[in-house]
Backbone of each chain as ProteinMPNN parsed JSONL, in Angstrom:
{"seq_chain_A": "MRAAVVPTPLDATALLAEVASVANGASIVFVGTVREVNEGRAVSGIEYTAYEAMAARELEAIVTEAVSRFGTSDIVVEHRLGRMGLGEASVVIAVAHPHRAEAYDASRFVIEELKRRVPIWKREEYVDGTRAWVDPTAARAEVGP", "coords_chain_A": {"N_chain_A": [[-15.761, -8.476, -13.519], [-13.123, -8.118, -11.136], [-10.957, -7.032, -8.529], [-8.748, -7.559, -5.839], [-7.003, -7.046, -2.743], [-6.126, -9.09, -0.187], [-6.242, -10.311, 3.242], [-6.527, -12.948, 3.812], [-6.534, -16.598, 3.324], [-6.451, -17.785, -0.104], [-8.941, -18.855, -2.45], [-8.946, -20.71, -5.064], [-10.795, -22.205, -6.488], [-13.197, -20.962, -5.941], [-12.795, -18.521, -7.221], [-12.609, -19.366, -9.848], [-15.228, -20.281, -10.225], [-16.477, -17.87, -10.072], [-15.943, -16.574, -12.493], [-16.951, -18.242, -14.365], [-19.117, -19.101, -17.104], [-21.765, -19.809, -19.401], [-21.321, -18.556, -21.74], [-18.671, -18.663, -22.172], [-15.969, -20.494, -23.552], [-13.568, -21.182, -22.559], [-11.698, -21.411, -19.623], [-9.315, -20.168, -17.387], [-7.155, -20.69, -14.688], [-4.725, -19.124, -12.851], [-2.347, -19.808, -10.421], [-0.251, -18.499, -8.111], [2.363, -19.631, -6.089], [4.146, -20.188, -2.964], [7.476, -20.992, -3.26], [9.927, -23.581, -2.63], [12.627, -23.097, -2.962], [14.721, -20.353, -3.698], [16.808, -18.759, -5.888], [18.823, -20.58, -5.218], [18.669, -20.752, -2.462], [17.292, -22.205, 0.471], [13.976, -21.851, 1.177], [11.702, -20.946, 3.767], [9.368, -19.605, 4.097], [7.284, -16.782, 3.093], [6.794, -13.342, 3.634], [4.347, -11.12, 2.718], [3.917, -7.707, 2.041], [2.232, -4.538, 1.521], [1.554, -1.382, -0.1], [-1.33, -0.722, 0.63], [-3.742, 0.612, -0.242], [-2.985, 1.743, -2.684], [-2.102, -0.517, -4.018], [-4.469, -1.964, -4.345], [-5.788, -0.186, -6.007], [-4.103, -0.136, -8.306], [-4.175, -2.826, -9.08], [-6.833, -3.008, -9.785], [-6.859, -1.229, -11.928], [-5.267, -2.622, -13.748], [-6.836, -4.888, -14.269], [-9.03, -3.654, -15.413], [-7.822, -2.649, -17.748], [-7.168, -5.078, -18.948], [-9.668, -6.135, -19.439], [-10.662, -4.412, -21.447], [-8.745, -4.796, -23.389], [-8.719, -7.539, -24.043], [-11.306, -8.36, -24.385], [-13.143, -9.591, -22.606], [-15.173, -9.56, -19.729], [-14.892, -11.23, -17.712], [-12.857, -11.523, -15.537], [-10.948, -12.056, -12.705], [-8.968, -11.169, -9.943], [-7.038, -11.91, -7.101], [-4.807, -10.925, -4.571], [-2.918, -12.107, -1.924], [-1.944, -10.948, 1.335], [0.504, -10.885, 4.025], [1.993, -13.508, 6.111], [3.088, -16.412, 4.455], [3.312, -19.928, 4.141], [5.294, -22.632, 2.652], [4.081, -23.589, -0.508], [1.655, -22.327, -0.201], [-0.892, -20.217, -1.621], [-0.205, -17.116, -3.075], [-1.216, -15.461, -4.979], [-4.065, -15.405, -7.106], [-5.415, -15.711, -10.29], [-8.213, -15.603, -12.225], [-9.601, -16.229, -15.347], [-12.052, -16.054, -17.846], [-13.19, -16.726, -21.137], [-14.699, -16.572, -24.399], [-12.915, -17.908, -26.114], [-9.839, -19.839, -26.109], [-7.276, -18.706, -26.658], [-7.323, -15.942, -26.164], [-8.009, -16.057, -23.496], [-5.731, -17.232, -22.287], [-3.876, -15.231, -22.969], [-4.891, -12.977, -21.626], [-4.703, -13.76, -18.959], [-1.927, -14.019, -18.681], [-1.164, -11.384, -19.209], [-2.247, -10.049, -16.971], [-0.765, -11.123, -14.763], [1.863, -10.41, -15.459], [1.777, -7.591, -15.582], [0.993, -7.077, -12.981], [3.293, -7.886, -11.584], [5.006, -5.964, -12.501], [4.107, -3.419, -11.669], [2.411, -3.243, -9.377], [2.324, -2.128, -6.064], [3.592, -4.162, -4.077], [5.435, -6.058, -1.758], [7.898, -8.579, -0.959], [9.236, -10.436, 1.719], [11.564, -12.799, 2.08], [11.86, -15.718, 4.056], [14.367, -17.778, 5.307], [15.49, -21.196, 5.587], [17.73, -21.253, 7.174], [17.252, -19.321, 9.065], [17.683, -16.654, 8.495], [16.486, -13.657, 6.809], [15.267, -11.794, 3.969], [14.537, -8.902, 2.012], [13.018, -9.165, -1.144], [14.407, -8.125, -4.096], [13.686, -7.679, -7.262], [15.183, -6.331, -9.112], [17.82, -6.223, -8.433], [20.68, -7.296, -6.409], [19.948, -8.834, -3.256], [19.213, -7.26, -0.117], [20.433, -8.203, 2.966], [19.182, -9.17, 6.164], [19.276, -9.813, 9.721], [18.053, -12.73, 11.594]], "CA_chain_A": [[-14.368, -8.187, -13.199], [-12.924, -7.76, -9.741], [-9.565, -7.12, -8.076], [-8.712, -7.324, -4.4], [-5.849, -7.411, -1.923], [-6.835, -9.666, 0.96], [-5.361, -10.871, 4.274], [-6.968, -14.313, 4.123], [-6.167, -17.592, 2.298], [-7.149, -17.652, -1.378], [-9.722, -20.018, -2.871], [-8.905, -20.683, -6.527], [-12.036, -22.787, -7.011], [-14.239, -19.935, -5.852], [-12.561, -17.522, -8.276], [-12.985, -20.0, -11.109], [-16.695, -20.269, -10.304], [-16.917, -16.482, -10.242], [-15.826, -16.138, -13.892], [-17.541, -19.243, -15.262], [-20.345, -18.683, -17.768], [-21.973, -20.622, -20.608], [-20.831, -17.798, -22.901], [-17.233, -18.854, -22.281], [-15.498, -21.834, -23.85], [-12.248, -21.413, -21.959], [-11.454, -20.794, -18.321], [-7.93, -20.353, -16.96], [-6.824, -20.225, -13.34], [-3.307, -19.073, -12.527], [-2.125, -19.765, -8.977], [1.147, -18.296, -7.728], [2.548, -20.242, -4.764], [5.459, -20.022, -2.334], [8.36, -22.067, -3.712], [10.84, -23.96, -1.542], [13.99, -22.629, -3.206], [14.857, -19.181, -4.561], [18.218, -18.447, -6.159], [19.69, -21.526, -4.537], [18.52, -20.737, -0.999], [16.109, -22.935, 0.95], [12.996, -20.893, 1.693], [10.717, -21.549, 4.68], [8.113, -18.865, 3.979], [7.394, -15.419, 2.558], [5.852, -12.376, 4.16], [3.987, -10.103, 1.729], [3.339, -6.461, 2.518], [1.826, -3.699, 0.391], [0.917, -0.074, 0.043], [-2.569, -1.449, 0.334], [-4.726, 1.369, -1.026], [-2.498, 1.881, -4.06], [-2.065, -1.854, -4.616], [-5.831, -2.282, -4.785], [-6.093, 0.683, -7.147], [-3.338, -0.582, -9.479], [-4.717, -4.124, -9.528], [-8.094, -2.729, -10.467], [-6.537, -0.611, -13.224], [-4.765, -3.681, -14.635], [-7.963, -5.708, -14.702], [-9.818, -2.825, -16.337], [-7.101, -2.661, -19.026], [-7.28, -6.418, -19.539], [-11.049, -6.286, -19.918], [-10.859, -3.745, -22.737], [-7.778, -5.292, -24.35], [-8.935, -8.928, -24.46], [-12.692, -8.58, -24.755], [-13.983, -10.341, -21.674], [-15.229, -8.923, -18.406], [-14.8, -12.309, -16.725], [-11.484, -11.558, -15.016], [-10.917, -11.799, -11.268], [-7.643, -11.395, -9.364], [-6.853, -11.624, -5.674], [-3.462, -11.099, -4.037], [-2.952, -12.231, -0.472], [-0.856, -10.337, 2.104], [0.801, -11.555, 5.288], [2.974, -14.579, 6.002], [2.633, -17.651, 3.836], [4.251, -21.038, 4.147], [5.554, -23.277, 1.361], [2.929, -24.136, -1.212], [0.446, -21.514, -0.075], [-1.116, -19.336, -2.769], [-0.11, -15.672, -2.83], [-2.018, -14.748, -5.978], [-4.894, -16.217, -7.989], [-6.03, -14.972, -11.394], [-9.162, -16.433, -12.981], [-10.053, -15.568, -16.576], [-12.855, -16.864, -18.762], [-13.349, -16.044, -22.434], [-15.243, -17.533, -25.372], [-11.862, -18.668, -26.802], [-8.699, -20.086, -25.228], [-6.088, -17.883, -26.896], [-7.489, -14.681, -25.44], [-8.008, -16.358, -22.057], [-4.319, -17.347, -21.882], [-3.203, -13.932, -23.098], [-5.357, -12.066, -20.579], [-4.137, -14.237, -17.699], [-0.504, -13.66, -18.706], [-1.086, -9.923, -19.099], [-2.525, -9.613, -15.595], [0.336, -11.447, -13.842], [3.072, -9.647, -15.796], [1.57, -6.199, -15.163], [1.017, -7.082, -11.507], [4.695, -7.946, -11.131], [5.716, -4.771, -12.952], [3.688, -2.114, -11.152], [1.591, -3.201, -8.158], [3.246, -1.961, -4.93], [3.597, -5.266, -3.111], [6.821, -6.5, -1.519], [7.983, -9.827, -0.206], [10.45, -10.723, 2.483], [11.717, -14.253, 2.176], [12.446, -16.298, 5.265], [15.12, -18.94, 4.876], [15.594, -22.295, 6.541], [18.824, -20.978, 8.113], [16.833, -18.336, 10.052], [17.815, -15.282, 7.994], [15.427, -13.243, 5.903], [15.711, -10.71, 3.091], [13.584, -8.352, 1.05], [13.301, -9.578, -2.514], [14.499, -7.02, -5.053], [13.849, -8.316, -8.577], [16.055, -5.539, -9.977], [19.211, -6.178, -7.949], [21.005, -8.235, -5.342], [19.092, -8.595, -2.102], [19.801, -6.789, 1.139], [20.19, -9.235, 3.979], [19.062, -8.754, 7.564], [19.387, -10.952, 10.626], [16.826, -13.478, 11.844]], "C_chain_A": [[-14.265, -7.75, -11.746], [-11.442, -7.898, -9.42], [-9.549, -6.813, -6.592], [-7.369, -7.732, -3.82], [-6.428, -7.86, -0.595], [-5.845, -10.255, 1.973], [-5.561, -12.368, 4.488], [-6.548, -15.295, 3.024], [-7.051, -17.491, 1.056], [-7.829, -18.962, -1.753], [-9.844, -19.991, -4.391], [-10.203, -21.202, -7.129], [-13.163, -21.758, -6.995], [-14.058, -18.882, -6.939], [-12.922, -18.085, -9.649], [-14.507, -19.973, -11.292], [-17.212, -18.863, -10.591], [-16.884, -16.045, -11.709], [-16.541, -17.084, -14.864], [-18.867, -18.732, -15.831], [-20.518, -19.558, -19.001], [-21.561, -19.871, -21.866], [-19.357, -18.08, -23.169], [-16.883, -20.309, -22.587], [-14.172, -22.163, -23.208], [-12.159, -20.688, -20.633], [-10.04, -21.148, -17.884], [-7.81, -19.884, -15.52], [-5.308, -20.265, -13.187], [-3.189, -18.959, -11.015], [-0.629, -19.593, -8.742], [1.34, -18.779, -6.302], [3.978, -20.025, -4.262], [6.309, -21.254, -2.639], [9.443, -22.334, -2.667], [12.278, -23.486, -1.737], [13.932, -21.375, -4.056], [16.325, -18.819, -4.667], [19.141, -19.296, -5.298], [19.542, -21.575, -3.027], [17.215, -21.421, -0.598], [15.186, -21.958, 1.685], [12.04, -21.617, 2.64], [9.374, -20.827, 4.623], [8.365, -17.493, 3.402], [6.358, -14.551, 3.252], [5.616, -11.301, 3.102], [3.418, -8.883, 2.427], [3.021, -5.59, 1.3], [1.531, -2.281, 0.842], [-0.532, -0.355, -0.354], [-3.541, -0.67, -0.553], [-4.289, 1.479, -2.485], [-2.446, 0.529, -4.763], [-3.447, -2.238, -5.138], [-6.195, -1.461, -6.018], [-5.384, 0.212, -8.412], [-3.851, -1.911, -10.009], [-6.0, -3.907, -10.306], [-7.846, -2.119, -11.847], [-6.058, -1.662, -14.22], [-5.919, -4.534, -15.164], [-8.836, -4.932, -15.689], [-9.157, -2.781, -17.713], [-7.258, -3.999, -19.729], [-8.67, -6.633, -20.124], [-11.2, -5.638, -21.291], [-9.928, -4.321, -23.801], [-8.146, -6.672, -24.901], [-10.399, -9.282, -24.671], [-13.443, -9.573, -23.899], [-14.023, -9.563, -20.363], [-15.099, -9.969, -17.303], [-13.349, -12.502, -16.283], [-11.543, -11.189, -13.537], [-9.491, -12.074, -10.78], [-7.678, -11.055, -7.885], [-5.387, -11.873, -5.321], [-3.559, -11.123, -2.523], [-1.744, -11.521, 0.147], [-0.68, -11.081, 3.413], [1.796, -12.676, 5.076], [2.368, -15.842, 5.411], [3.725, -18.704, 3.886], [4.395, -21.636, 2.759], [4.258, -23.827, 0.776], [1.666, -23.308, -1.102], [0.354, -20.532, -1.239], [-1.03, -17.878, -2.351], [-0.954, -14.881, -3.812], [-2.819, -15.758, -6.796], [-5.519, -15.289, -9.034], [-6.94, -15.94, -12.136], [-9.671, -15.613, -14.161], [-10.933, -16.542, -17.34], [-13.167, -16.031, -20.005], [-14.013, -17.046, -23.375], [-14.162, -18.424, -25.98], [-10.579, -18.726, -25.965], [-7.54, -19.114, -25.427], [-6.17, -16.583, -26.096], [-7.479, -14.914, -23.93], [-6.569, -16.477, -21.539], [-3.631, -15.98, -21.906], [-3.608, -12.989, -21.968], [-4.764, -12.457, -19.23], [-2.666, -13.83, -17.592], [-0.31, -12.156, -18.539], [-1.256, -9.481, -17.646], [-1.339, -9.934, -14.682], [1.585, -10.62, -14.169], [2.934, -8.183, -15.378], [1.586, -6.088, -13.643], [2.456, -7.039, -11.005], [5.447, -6.673, -11.482], [5.34, -3.535, -12.134], [2.838, -2.098, -9.9], [2.517, -3.136, -6.941], [3.031, -2.985, -3.816], [5.051, -5.717, -2.984], [6.808, -7.816, -0.774], [9.329, -9.928, 0.488], [10.515, -12.23, 2.657], [12.351, -14.626, 3.503], [13.111, -17.605, 4.853], [15.221, -19.966, 5.998], [16.696, -22.023, 7.569], [18.489, -19.857, 9.1], [17.005, -16.89, 9.619], [16.59, -14.936, 7.148], [15.902, -12.046, 5.101], [14.557, -10.23, 2.223], [13.982, -8.796, -0.346], [13.286, -8.341, -3.409], [14.731, -7.612, -6.431], [14.823, -7.562, -9.469], [17.519, -5.605, -9.576], [19.466, -7.295, -6.96], [20.191, -7.864, -4.105], [19.878, -8.112, -0.889], [19.434, -7.775, 2.234], [20.073, -8.637, 5.371], [19.076, -10.002, 8.427], [18.055, -11.638, 10.864], [15.853, -12.718, 12.76]], "O_chain_A": [[-15.164, -7.114, -11.197], [-10.755, -8.765, -9.961], [-10.253, -5.913, -6.132], [-6.693, -8.628, -4.325], [-7.143, -7.1, 0.058], [-4.739, -10.651, 1.604], [-4.835, -12.984, 5.268], [-6.238, -14.874, 1.91], [-8.234, -17.16, 1.142], [-7.347, -20.044, -1.414], [-10.729, -19.336, -4.94], [-10.66, -20.702, -8.157], [-13.976, -21.694, -7.918], [-15.035, -18.403, -7.515], [-13.466, -17.382, -10.5], [-15.006, -19.679, -12.379], [-18.232, -18.679, -11.254], [-17.708, -15.232, -12.126], [-16.713, -16.763, -16.04], [-19.63, -18.039, -15.158], [-19.532, -20.003, -19.588], [-21.461, -20.466, -22.939], [-18.846, -17.781, -24.249], [-17.417, -21.234, -21.976], [-13.698, -23.295, -23.298], [-12.498, -19.509, -20.527], [-9.619, -22.299, -17.999], [-8.301, -18.812, -15.167], [-4.684, -21.31, -13.371], [-3.844, -18.121, -10.395], [0.167, -20.448, -9.131], [0.588, -18.398, -5.405], [4.888, -19.722, -5.034], [5.936, -22.386, -2.331], [9.829, -21.438, -1.916], [13.062, -23.473, -0.788], [13.183, -21.323, -5.032], [17.0, -18.601, -3.66], [20.111, -18.801, -4.725], [20.222, -22.362, -2.371], [16.178, -21.242, -1.237], [15.57, -21.332, 2.673], [11.616, -22.742, 2.371], [8.357, -21.372, 5.051], [9.513, -17.079, 3.237], [5.209, -14.951, 3.439], [6.555, -10.652, 2.643], [2.551, -8.996, 3.293], [3.479, -5.866, 0.191], [1.291, -2.024, 2.021], [-0.904, -0.24, -1.522], [-4.097, -1.222, -1.502], [-5.097, 1.331, -3.402], [-2.714, 0.437, -5.961], [-3.578, -2.771, -6.24], [-6.824, -1.962, -6.951], [-5.995, 0.164, -9.48], [-3.955, -2.113, -11.219], [-6.231, -4.53, -11.343], [-8.534, -2.449, -12.813], [-6.402, -1.604, -15.401], [-5.972, -4.859, -16.35], [-9.318, -5.488, -16.676], [-9.843, -2.865, -18.733], [-7.455, -4.058, -20.942], [-8.82, -7.244, -21.182], [-11.79, -6.227, -22.197], [-10.274, -4.338, -24.982], [-7.918, -6.953, -26.077], [-10.705, -10.396, -25.095], [-14.285, -10.318, -24.399], [-13.022, -8.98, -19.944], [-15.183, -9.649, -16.117], [-12.707, -13.501, -16.608], [-12.103, -10.16, -13.158], [-8.882, -13.077, -11.152], [-8.263, -10.054, -7.471], [-4.801, -12.883, -5.711], [-4.202, -10.266, -1.916], [-0.662, -11.494, -0.439], [-1.568, -11.806, 3.863], [2.382, -12.796, 4.0], [1.288, -16.281, 5.807], [4.905, -18.409, 3.698], [3.725, -21.222, 1.813], [3.453, -24.444, 1.472], [0.702, -23.552, -1.827], [1.365, -20.077, -1.773], [-1.689, -17.45, -1.404], [-1.365, -13.758, -3.519], [-2.32, -16.83, -7.137], [-6.07, -14.237, -8.711], [-6.487, -16.978, -12.62], [-10.109, -14.473, -14.009], [-10.6, -17.72, -17.467], [-13.376, -14.82, -19.938], [-13.897, -18.253, -23.165], [-14.44, -19.571, -26.33], [-10.268, -17.8, -25.216], [-6.886, -18.735, -24.455], [-5.21, -16.18, -25.439], [-6.998, -14.072, -23.172], [-6.222, -15.911, -20.502], [-2.9, -15.623, -20.983], [-2.765, -12.283, -21.416], [-4.369, -11.593, -18.447], [-2.218, -13.356, -16.548], [0.587, -11.709, -17.823], [-0.503, -8.642, -17.152], [-0.943, -9.078, -13.89], [2.287, -10.178, -13.261], [3.891, -7.598, -14.87], [2.122, -5.13, -13.086], [2.793, -6.256, -10.117], [6.431, -6.339, -10.823], [6.193, -2.673, -11.925], [2.556, -1.015, -9.386], [3.397, -3.984, -6.789], [2.399, -2.724, -2.793], [5.796, -5.753, -3.964], [5.86, -8.14, -0.059], [10.379, -9.574, -0.047], [9.655, -12.847, 3.285], [13.249, -13.948, 4.003], [12.521, -18.429, 4.155], [15.063, -19.654, 7.178], [16.617, -22.498, 8.702], [19.345, -19.473, 9.896], [16.525, -15.984, 10.3], [15.775, -15.797, 6.818], [16.838, -11.357, 5.506], [13.724, -11.011, 1.765], [15.166, -8.799, -0.685], [12.297, -7.612, -3.473], [15.852, -8.01, -6.748], [15.253, -8.098, -10.49], [18.378, -5.098, -10.297], [18.599, -8.129, -6.699], [19.795, -6.711, -3.937], [21.027, -8.492, -0.665], [18.268, -8.134, 2.403], [20.793, -7.698, 5.711], [18.909, -11.115, 7.928], [17.026, -11.169, 10.379], [14.771, -13.221, 13.063]]}, "seq_chain_B": "MTITALFFASYADVFGRGRMEMEVPNGSTVGELLRHLHSLDPERRLPPAPLVAVNERYARPDQVLRHGDEVAVIPPVAGG", "coords_chain_B": {"N_chain_B": [[4.629, 24.228, 3.719], [2.958, 21.135, 4.525], [3.718, 17.743, 4.02], [3.028, 14.215, 3.825], [5.283, 11.677, 4.062], [5.692, 8.377, 2.952], [7.189, 5.25, 3.65], [8.164, 2.095, 2.505], [8.694, -1.44, 3.065], [12.02, -2.331, 2.372], [12.806, 0.328, 2.358], [11.586, 1.457, 4.53], [13.182, 0.409, 6.457], [15.511, 1.861, 5.95], [14.886, 4.475, 6.827], [14.017, 3.98, 9.338], [11.401, 4.054, 10.006], [7.949, 4.051, 8.902], [6.569, 6.214, 8.132], [6.487, 9.743, 7.789], [5.89, 12.986, 8.801], [6.432, 15.924, 7.017], [7.848, 19.163, 6.701], [7.961, 21.162, 3.901], [9.229, 23.456, 1.396], [6.833, 25.674, -0.143], [5.575, 24.738, -3.328], [7.438, 22.792, -3.834], [8.976, 20.108, -5.657], [8.597, 16.595, -6.562], [11.169, 15.643, -7.119], [12.755, 17.445, -5.681], [11.971, 16.874, -3.083], [12.97, 14.275, -2.944], [15.719, 14.819, -3.05], [16.014, 16.019, -0.572], [15.36, 13.853, 1.078], [17.467, 12.157, 0.448], [19.498, 13.532, 1.696], [19.022, 12.869, 4.28], [19.93, 10.377, 4.454], [22.713, 9.342, 4.846], [24.185, 7.039, 4.407], [23.503, 6.286, 1.942], [21.577, 4.357, 1.2], [19.161, 4.524, 0.024], [18.19, 4.402, -3.355], [19.389, 6.385, -6.213], [17.24, 7.307, -7.817], [14.44, 6.543, -6.875], [11.207, 4.895, -7.303], [8.277, 6.89, -7.062], [5.142, 7.644, -5.62], [2.411, 9.846, -5.704], [-0.273, 10.571, -3.755], [-1.25, 7.976, -4.219], [-0.712, 7.506, -6.908], [1.624, 6.817, -9.489], [4.337, 9.053, -9.903], [6.168, 11.663, -11.625], [9.534, 13.079, -11.44], [9.315, 15.847, -11.784], [6.863, 16.584, -10.868], [4.772, 18.82, -9.116], [4.366, 19.293, -5.67], [1.633, 19.426, -3.313], [0.16, 20.981, -0.432], [-0.548, 18.696, 2.117], [-0.289, 16.422, 0.561], [0.187, 12.904, 0.044], [3.057, 11.217, -0.102], [4.604, 8.546, -1.431], [7.465, 6.558, -1.192], [8.774, 4.165, -3.159], [9.951, 0.939, -3.066], [11.601, -1.436, -5.342], [9.094, -3.335, -6.827], [7.589, -6.475, -5.863], [5.529, -8.31, -6.2], [3.206, -11.11, -6.623]], "CA_chain_B": [[3.492, 23.3, 3.665], [3.25, 19.83, 5.113], [3.36, 16.533, 3.269], [3.292, 12.965, 4.535], [6.096, 10.732, 3.297], [5.517, 6.97, 3.35], [8.295, 4.367, 3.251], [7.733, 0.702, 2.594], [9.64, -2.564, 2.927], [13.421, -2.028, 2.699], [12.985, 1.77, 2.562], [11.207, 1.73, 5.923], [14.392, 0.093, 7.234], [16.47, 2.955, 5.76], [14.513, 5.645, 7.629], [13.651, 3.554, 10.682], [9.964, 4.266, 10.21], [7.183, 3.922, 7.671], [5.777, 7.414, 7.857], [7.134, 10.943, 8.308], [5.295, 14.272, 8.423], [7.57, 16.777, 6.658], [7.668, 20.541, 6.236], [8.752, 21.424, 2.694], [8.864, 24.763, 0.832], [5.727, 25.693, -1.103], [5.992, 24.541, -4.709], [8.453, 21.743, -3.976], [8.67, 19.003, -6.565], [8.983, 15.252, -6.131], [12.631, 15.549, -7.184], [13.34, 18.202, -4.57], [11.739, 16.091, -1.867], [13.926, 13.158, -2.953], [17.04, 15.328, -2.662], [15.985, 16.19, 0.879], [15.41, 12.518, 1.695], [18.834, 11.64, 0.297], [20.357, 14.182, 2.702], [18.769, 12.189, 5.552], [20.368, 8.987, 4.258], [24.147, 9.472, 4.519], [24.76, 5.765, 3.941], [23.054, 6.115, 0.546], [20.873, 3.095, 0.975], [18.089, 4.83, -0.925], [18.806, 4.573, -4.675], [19.345, 7.775, -6.69], [15.945, 7.698, -8.396], [13.424, 5.525, -6.574], [9.826, 5.161, -7.714], [7.501, 7.699, -6.123], [3.714, 7.835, -5.922], [1.763, 10.939, -4.987], [-1.694, 10.26, -3.578], [-1.504, 6.637, -4.754], [-0.461, 7.381, -8.354], [3.032, 7.013, -9.813], [4.591, 10.455, -10.221], [7.482, 11.983, -12.19], [10.298, 13.969, -10.551], [8.964, 17.268, -11.914], [5.517, 16.867, -10.349], [4.753, 19.769, -8.005], [3.602, 18.79, -4.519], [0.71, 20.36, -2.669], [-0.041, 20.777, 0.998], [-1.387, 17.544, 2.45], [-0.053, 15.263, -0.308], [0.789, 11.679, 0.574], [4.121, 10.895, -1.058], [5.144, 7.231, -1.09], [8.715, 6.18, -1.849], [8.391, 2.777, -3.436], [11.039, 0.03, -3.47], [11.249, -2.313, -6.467], [7.942, -4.144, -6.41], [7.897, -7.912, -5.931], [4.294, -9.067, -5.99], [2.995, -12.339, -7.385]], "C_chain_B": [[3.938, 21.944, 4.21], [2.841, 18.722, 4.154], [3.625, 15.321, 4.168], [4.092, 12.046, 3.622], [5.877, 9.33, 3.851], [6.693, 6.153, 2.813], [7.862, 2.927, 3.472], [8.922, -0.254, 2.532], [11.056, -2.116, 3.27], [13.626, -0.532, 2.941], [12.52, 2.186, 3.956], [12.39, 1.419, 6.836], [15.418, 1.237, 7.13], [16.163, 4.106, 6.714], [14.062, 5.275, 9.041], [12.194, 3.779, 11.002], [9.261, 4.184, 8.863], [6.498, 5.201, 7.256], [6.442, 8.611, 8.507], [6.344, 12.161, 7.834], [6.453, 15.228, 8.156], [7.114, 18.154, 6.231], [8.545, 20.736, 5.008], [8.331, 22.793, 2.142], [7.683, 24.646, -0.126], [6.274, 25.51, -2.509], [7.072, 23.5, -4.9], [7.995, 20.669, -4.953], [9.043, 17.673, -5.913], [10.499, 15.132, -6.089], [13.31, 16.285, -6.041], [13.131, 17.475, -3.24], [12.732, 14.924, -1.792], [15.324, 13.633, -2.564], [17.119, 15.527, -1.152], [16.089, 14.832, 1.588], [16.813, 11.92, 1.578], [19.767, 12.264, 1.338], [20.155, 13.548, 4.078], [19.303, 10.756, 5.552], [21.844, 8.984, 3.881], [24.768, 8.172, 4.025], [24.337, 5.428, 2.511], [22.435, 4.754, 0.288], [19.671, 3.285, 0.053], [18.719, 5.038, -2.3], [18.621, 6.008, -5.19], [17.968, 8.21, -7.179], [14.886, 6.632, -8.117], [12.069, 5.897, -7.172], [9.132, 5.964, -6.629], [6.048, 7.719, -6.583], [3.206, 8.993, -5.084], [0.266, 10.638, -4.955], [-2.089, 9.005, -4.356], [-1.357, 6.517, -6.267], [1.022, 7.64, -8.617], [3.254, 8.435, -10.342], [5.982, 10.621, -10.796], [8.204, 12.973, -11.275], [9.883, 15.439, -10.646], [7.564, 17.587, -11.402], [5.599, 17.777, -9.117], [3.847, 19.23, -6.899], [2.691, 19.875, -3.973], [0.564, 19.99, -1.201], [-0.96, 19.566, 1.224], [-1.169, 16.313, 1.586], [0.539, 14.095, 0.486], [1.786, 11.179, -0.466], [4.776, 9.582, -0.631], [6.419, 6.978, -1.886], [8.708, 4.654, -1.938], [9.583, 1.931, -3.857], [10.615, -0.796, -4.688], [10.157, -3.291, -6.041], [8.219, -5.62, -6.672], [6.652, -8.749, -5.664], [4.252, -10.331, -6.827], [3.456, -13.548, -6.622]], "O_chain_B": [[5.129, 21.659, 4.334], [1.765, 18.758, 3.557], [4.361, 15.412, 5.151], [3.635, 11.681, 2.539], [5.876, 9.122, 5.064], [7.132, 6.338, 1.678], [7.27, 2.589, 4.497], [9.993, 0.077, 2.024], [11.279, -1.573, 4.352], [14.545, -0.16, 3.671], [13.015, 3.172, 4.501], [12.584, 2.075, 7.86], [16.108, 1.545, 8.102], [17.071, 4.652, 7.341], [13.759, 6.153, 9.849], [11.796, 3.701, 12.164], [9.901, 4.24, 7.813], [5.916, 5.283, 6.175], [6.912, 8.522, 9.642], [6.146, 12.357, 6.635], [7.363, 15.336, 8.978], [6.133, 18.306, 5.502], [9.751, 20.499, 5.069], [7.211, 23.242, 2.386], [7.544, 23.648, -0.833], [7.321, 26.063, -2.847], [7.578, 23.333, -6.01], [6.808, 20.361, -5.064], [9.702, 17.625, -4.874], [11.056, 14.585, -5.137], [14.311, 15.819, -5.496], [14.014, 17.468, -2.382], [13.266, 14.619, -0.726], [16.037, 12.941, -1.836], [18.142, 15.246, -0.527], [16.815, 14.689, 2.572], [17.289, 11.256, 2.499], [20.705, 11.619, 1.807], [21.016, 13.674, 4.949], [19.144, 10.022, 6.527], [22.199, 8.666, 2.746], [25.765, 8.196, 3.305], [24.759, 4.419, 1.947], [22.73, 4.092, -0.707], [19.22, 2.349, -0.608], [19.695, 5.78, -2.412], [17.796, 6.756, -4.666], [17.572, 9.358, -6.977], [14.483, 5.903, -9.023], [11.817, 7.056, -7.503], [9.361, 5.755, -5.437], [5.761, 7.8, -7.777], [3.528, 9.109, -3.902], [-0.372, 10.473, -5.995], [-3.106, 8.971, -5.049], [-1.821, 5.541, -6.856], [1.609, 8.56, -8.047], [2.458, 8.949, -11.128], [6.879, 9.83, -10.503], [7.579, 13.627, -10.441], [10.075, 16.197, -9.695], [7.119, 18.732, -11.49], [6.387, 17.537, -8.203], [2.729, 18.779, -7.147], [2.937, 21.069, -4.142], [0.808, 18.855, -0.791], [-2.01, 19.442, 0.595], [-1.779, 15.271, 1.828], [1.278, 14.279, 1.453], [1.408, 10.772, -1.564], [5.427, 9.519, 0.412], [6.449, 7.162, -3.103], [8.643, 3.955, -0.927], [10.172, 2.184, -4.908], [9.433, -0.855, -5.029], [10.282, -3.982, -5.03], [8.977, -5.974, -7.575], [6.716, -9.774, -4.984], [5.145, -10.591, -7.633], [3.352, -14.669, -7.119]]}, "name": "protein", "num_of_chains": 2, "seq": "MRAAVVPTPLDATALLAEVASVANGASIVFVGTVREVNEGRAVSGIEYTAYEAMAARELEAIVTEAVSRFGTSDIVVEHRLGRMGLGEASVVIAVAHPHRAEAYDASRFVIEELKRRVPIWKREEYVDGTRAWVDPTAARAEVGPMTITALFFASYADVFGRGRMEMEVPNGSTVGELLRHLHSLDPERRLPPAPLVAVNERYARPDQVLRHGDEVAVIPPVAGG"}
């Protein structure tokens, strides 16, 4: 198991290799990427920032919970920070387990908990030159280009 | 006593900075610190009850602060 917040591009294949084992019959890789449209607005990129020390601590706590809850220690997650263009990966979660059901469940658990409690924020940049912090709980506050 | 307040993302925009050393009365709670921060935010851009972490752990409003604590005021998280 491993969790990290990193400034560099993510390598999903490397994370998959990290969890692979002949003890496991199922491996899942989840890749979260920058999408071209959000709530009807054309997006050109996203800048991710974090309370880095706490983000690393919370990610690690989530993976530790997933390990005990789903019965595999083959779970790795990395979240990237900084500016990313369309299609670039912001998060990769690799899970391997003897059986597929638990692998899917563990992968889903990690991404949902990450979105709920890891202190990471994103500021979307739009094609029209504006940008805004994303607030999943409310309308977004807009600032100039 | 002195604590360090940290502001991130949109909350850093509210206070015009990401970090503030603050003198607070001994025995102050998270909730009391928030009331003080609200007094510095006349436009009320900070919500009434934002998430707070003390020394990198989520904290409740009744948690008592200690000298040297790092108190982060945390906007709605948006990772992934």
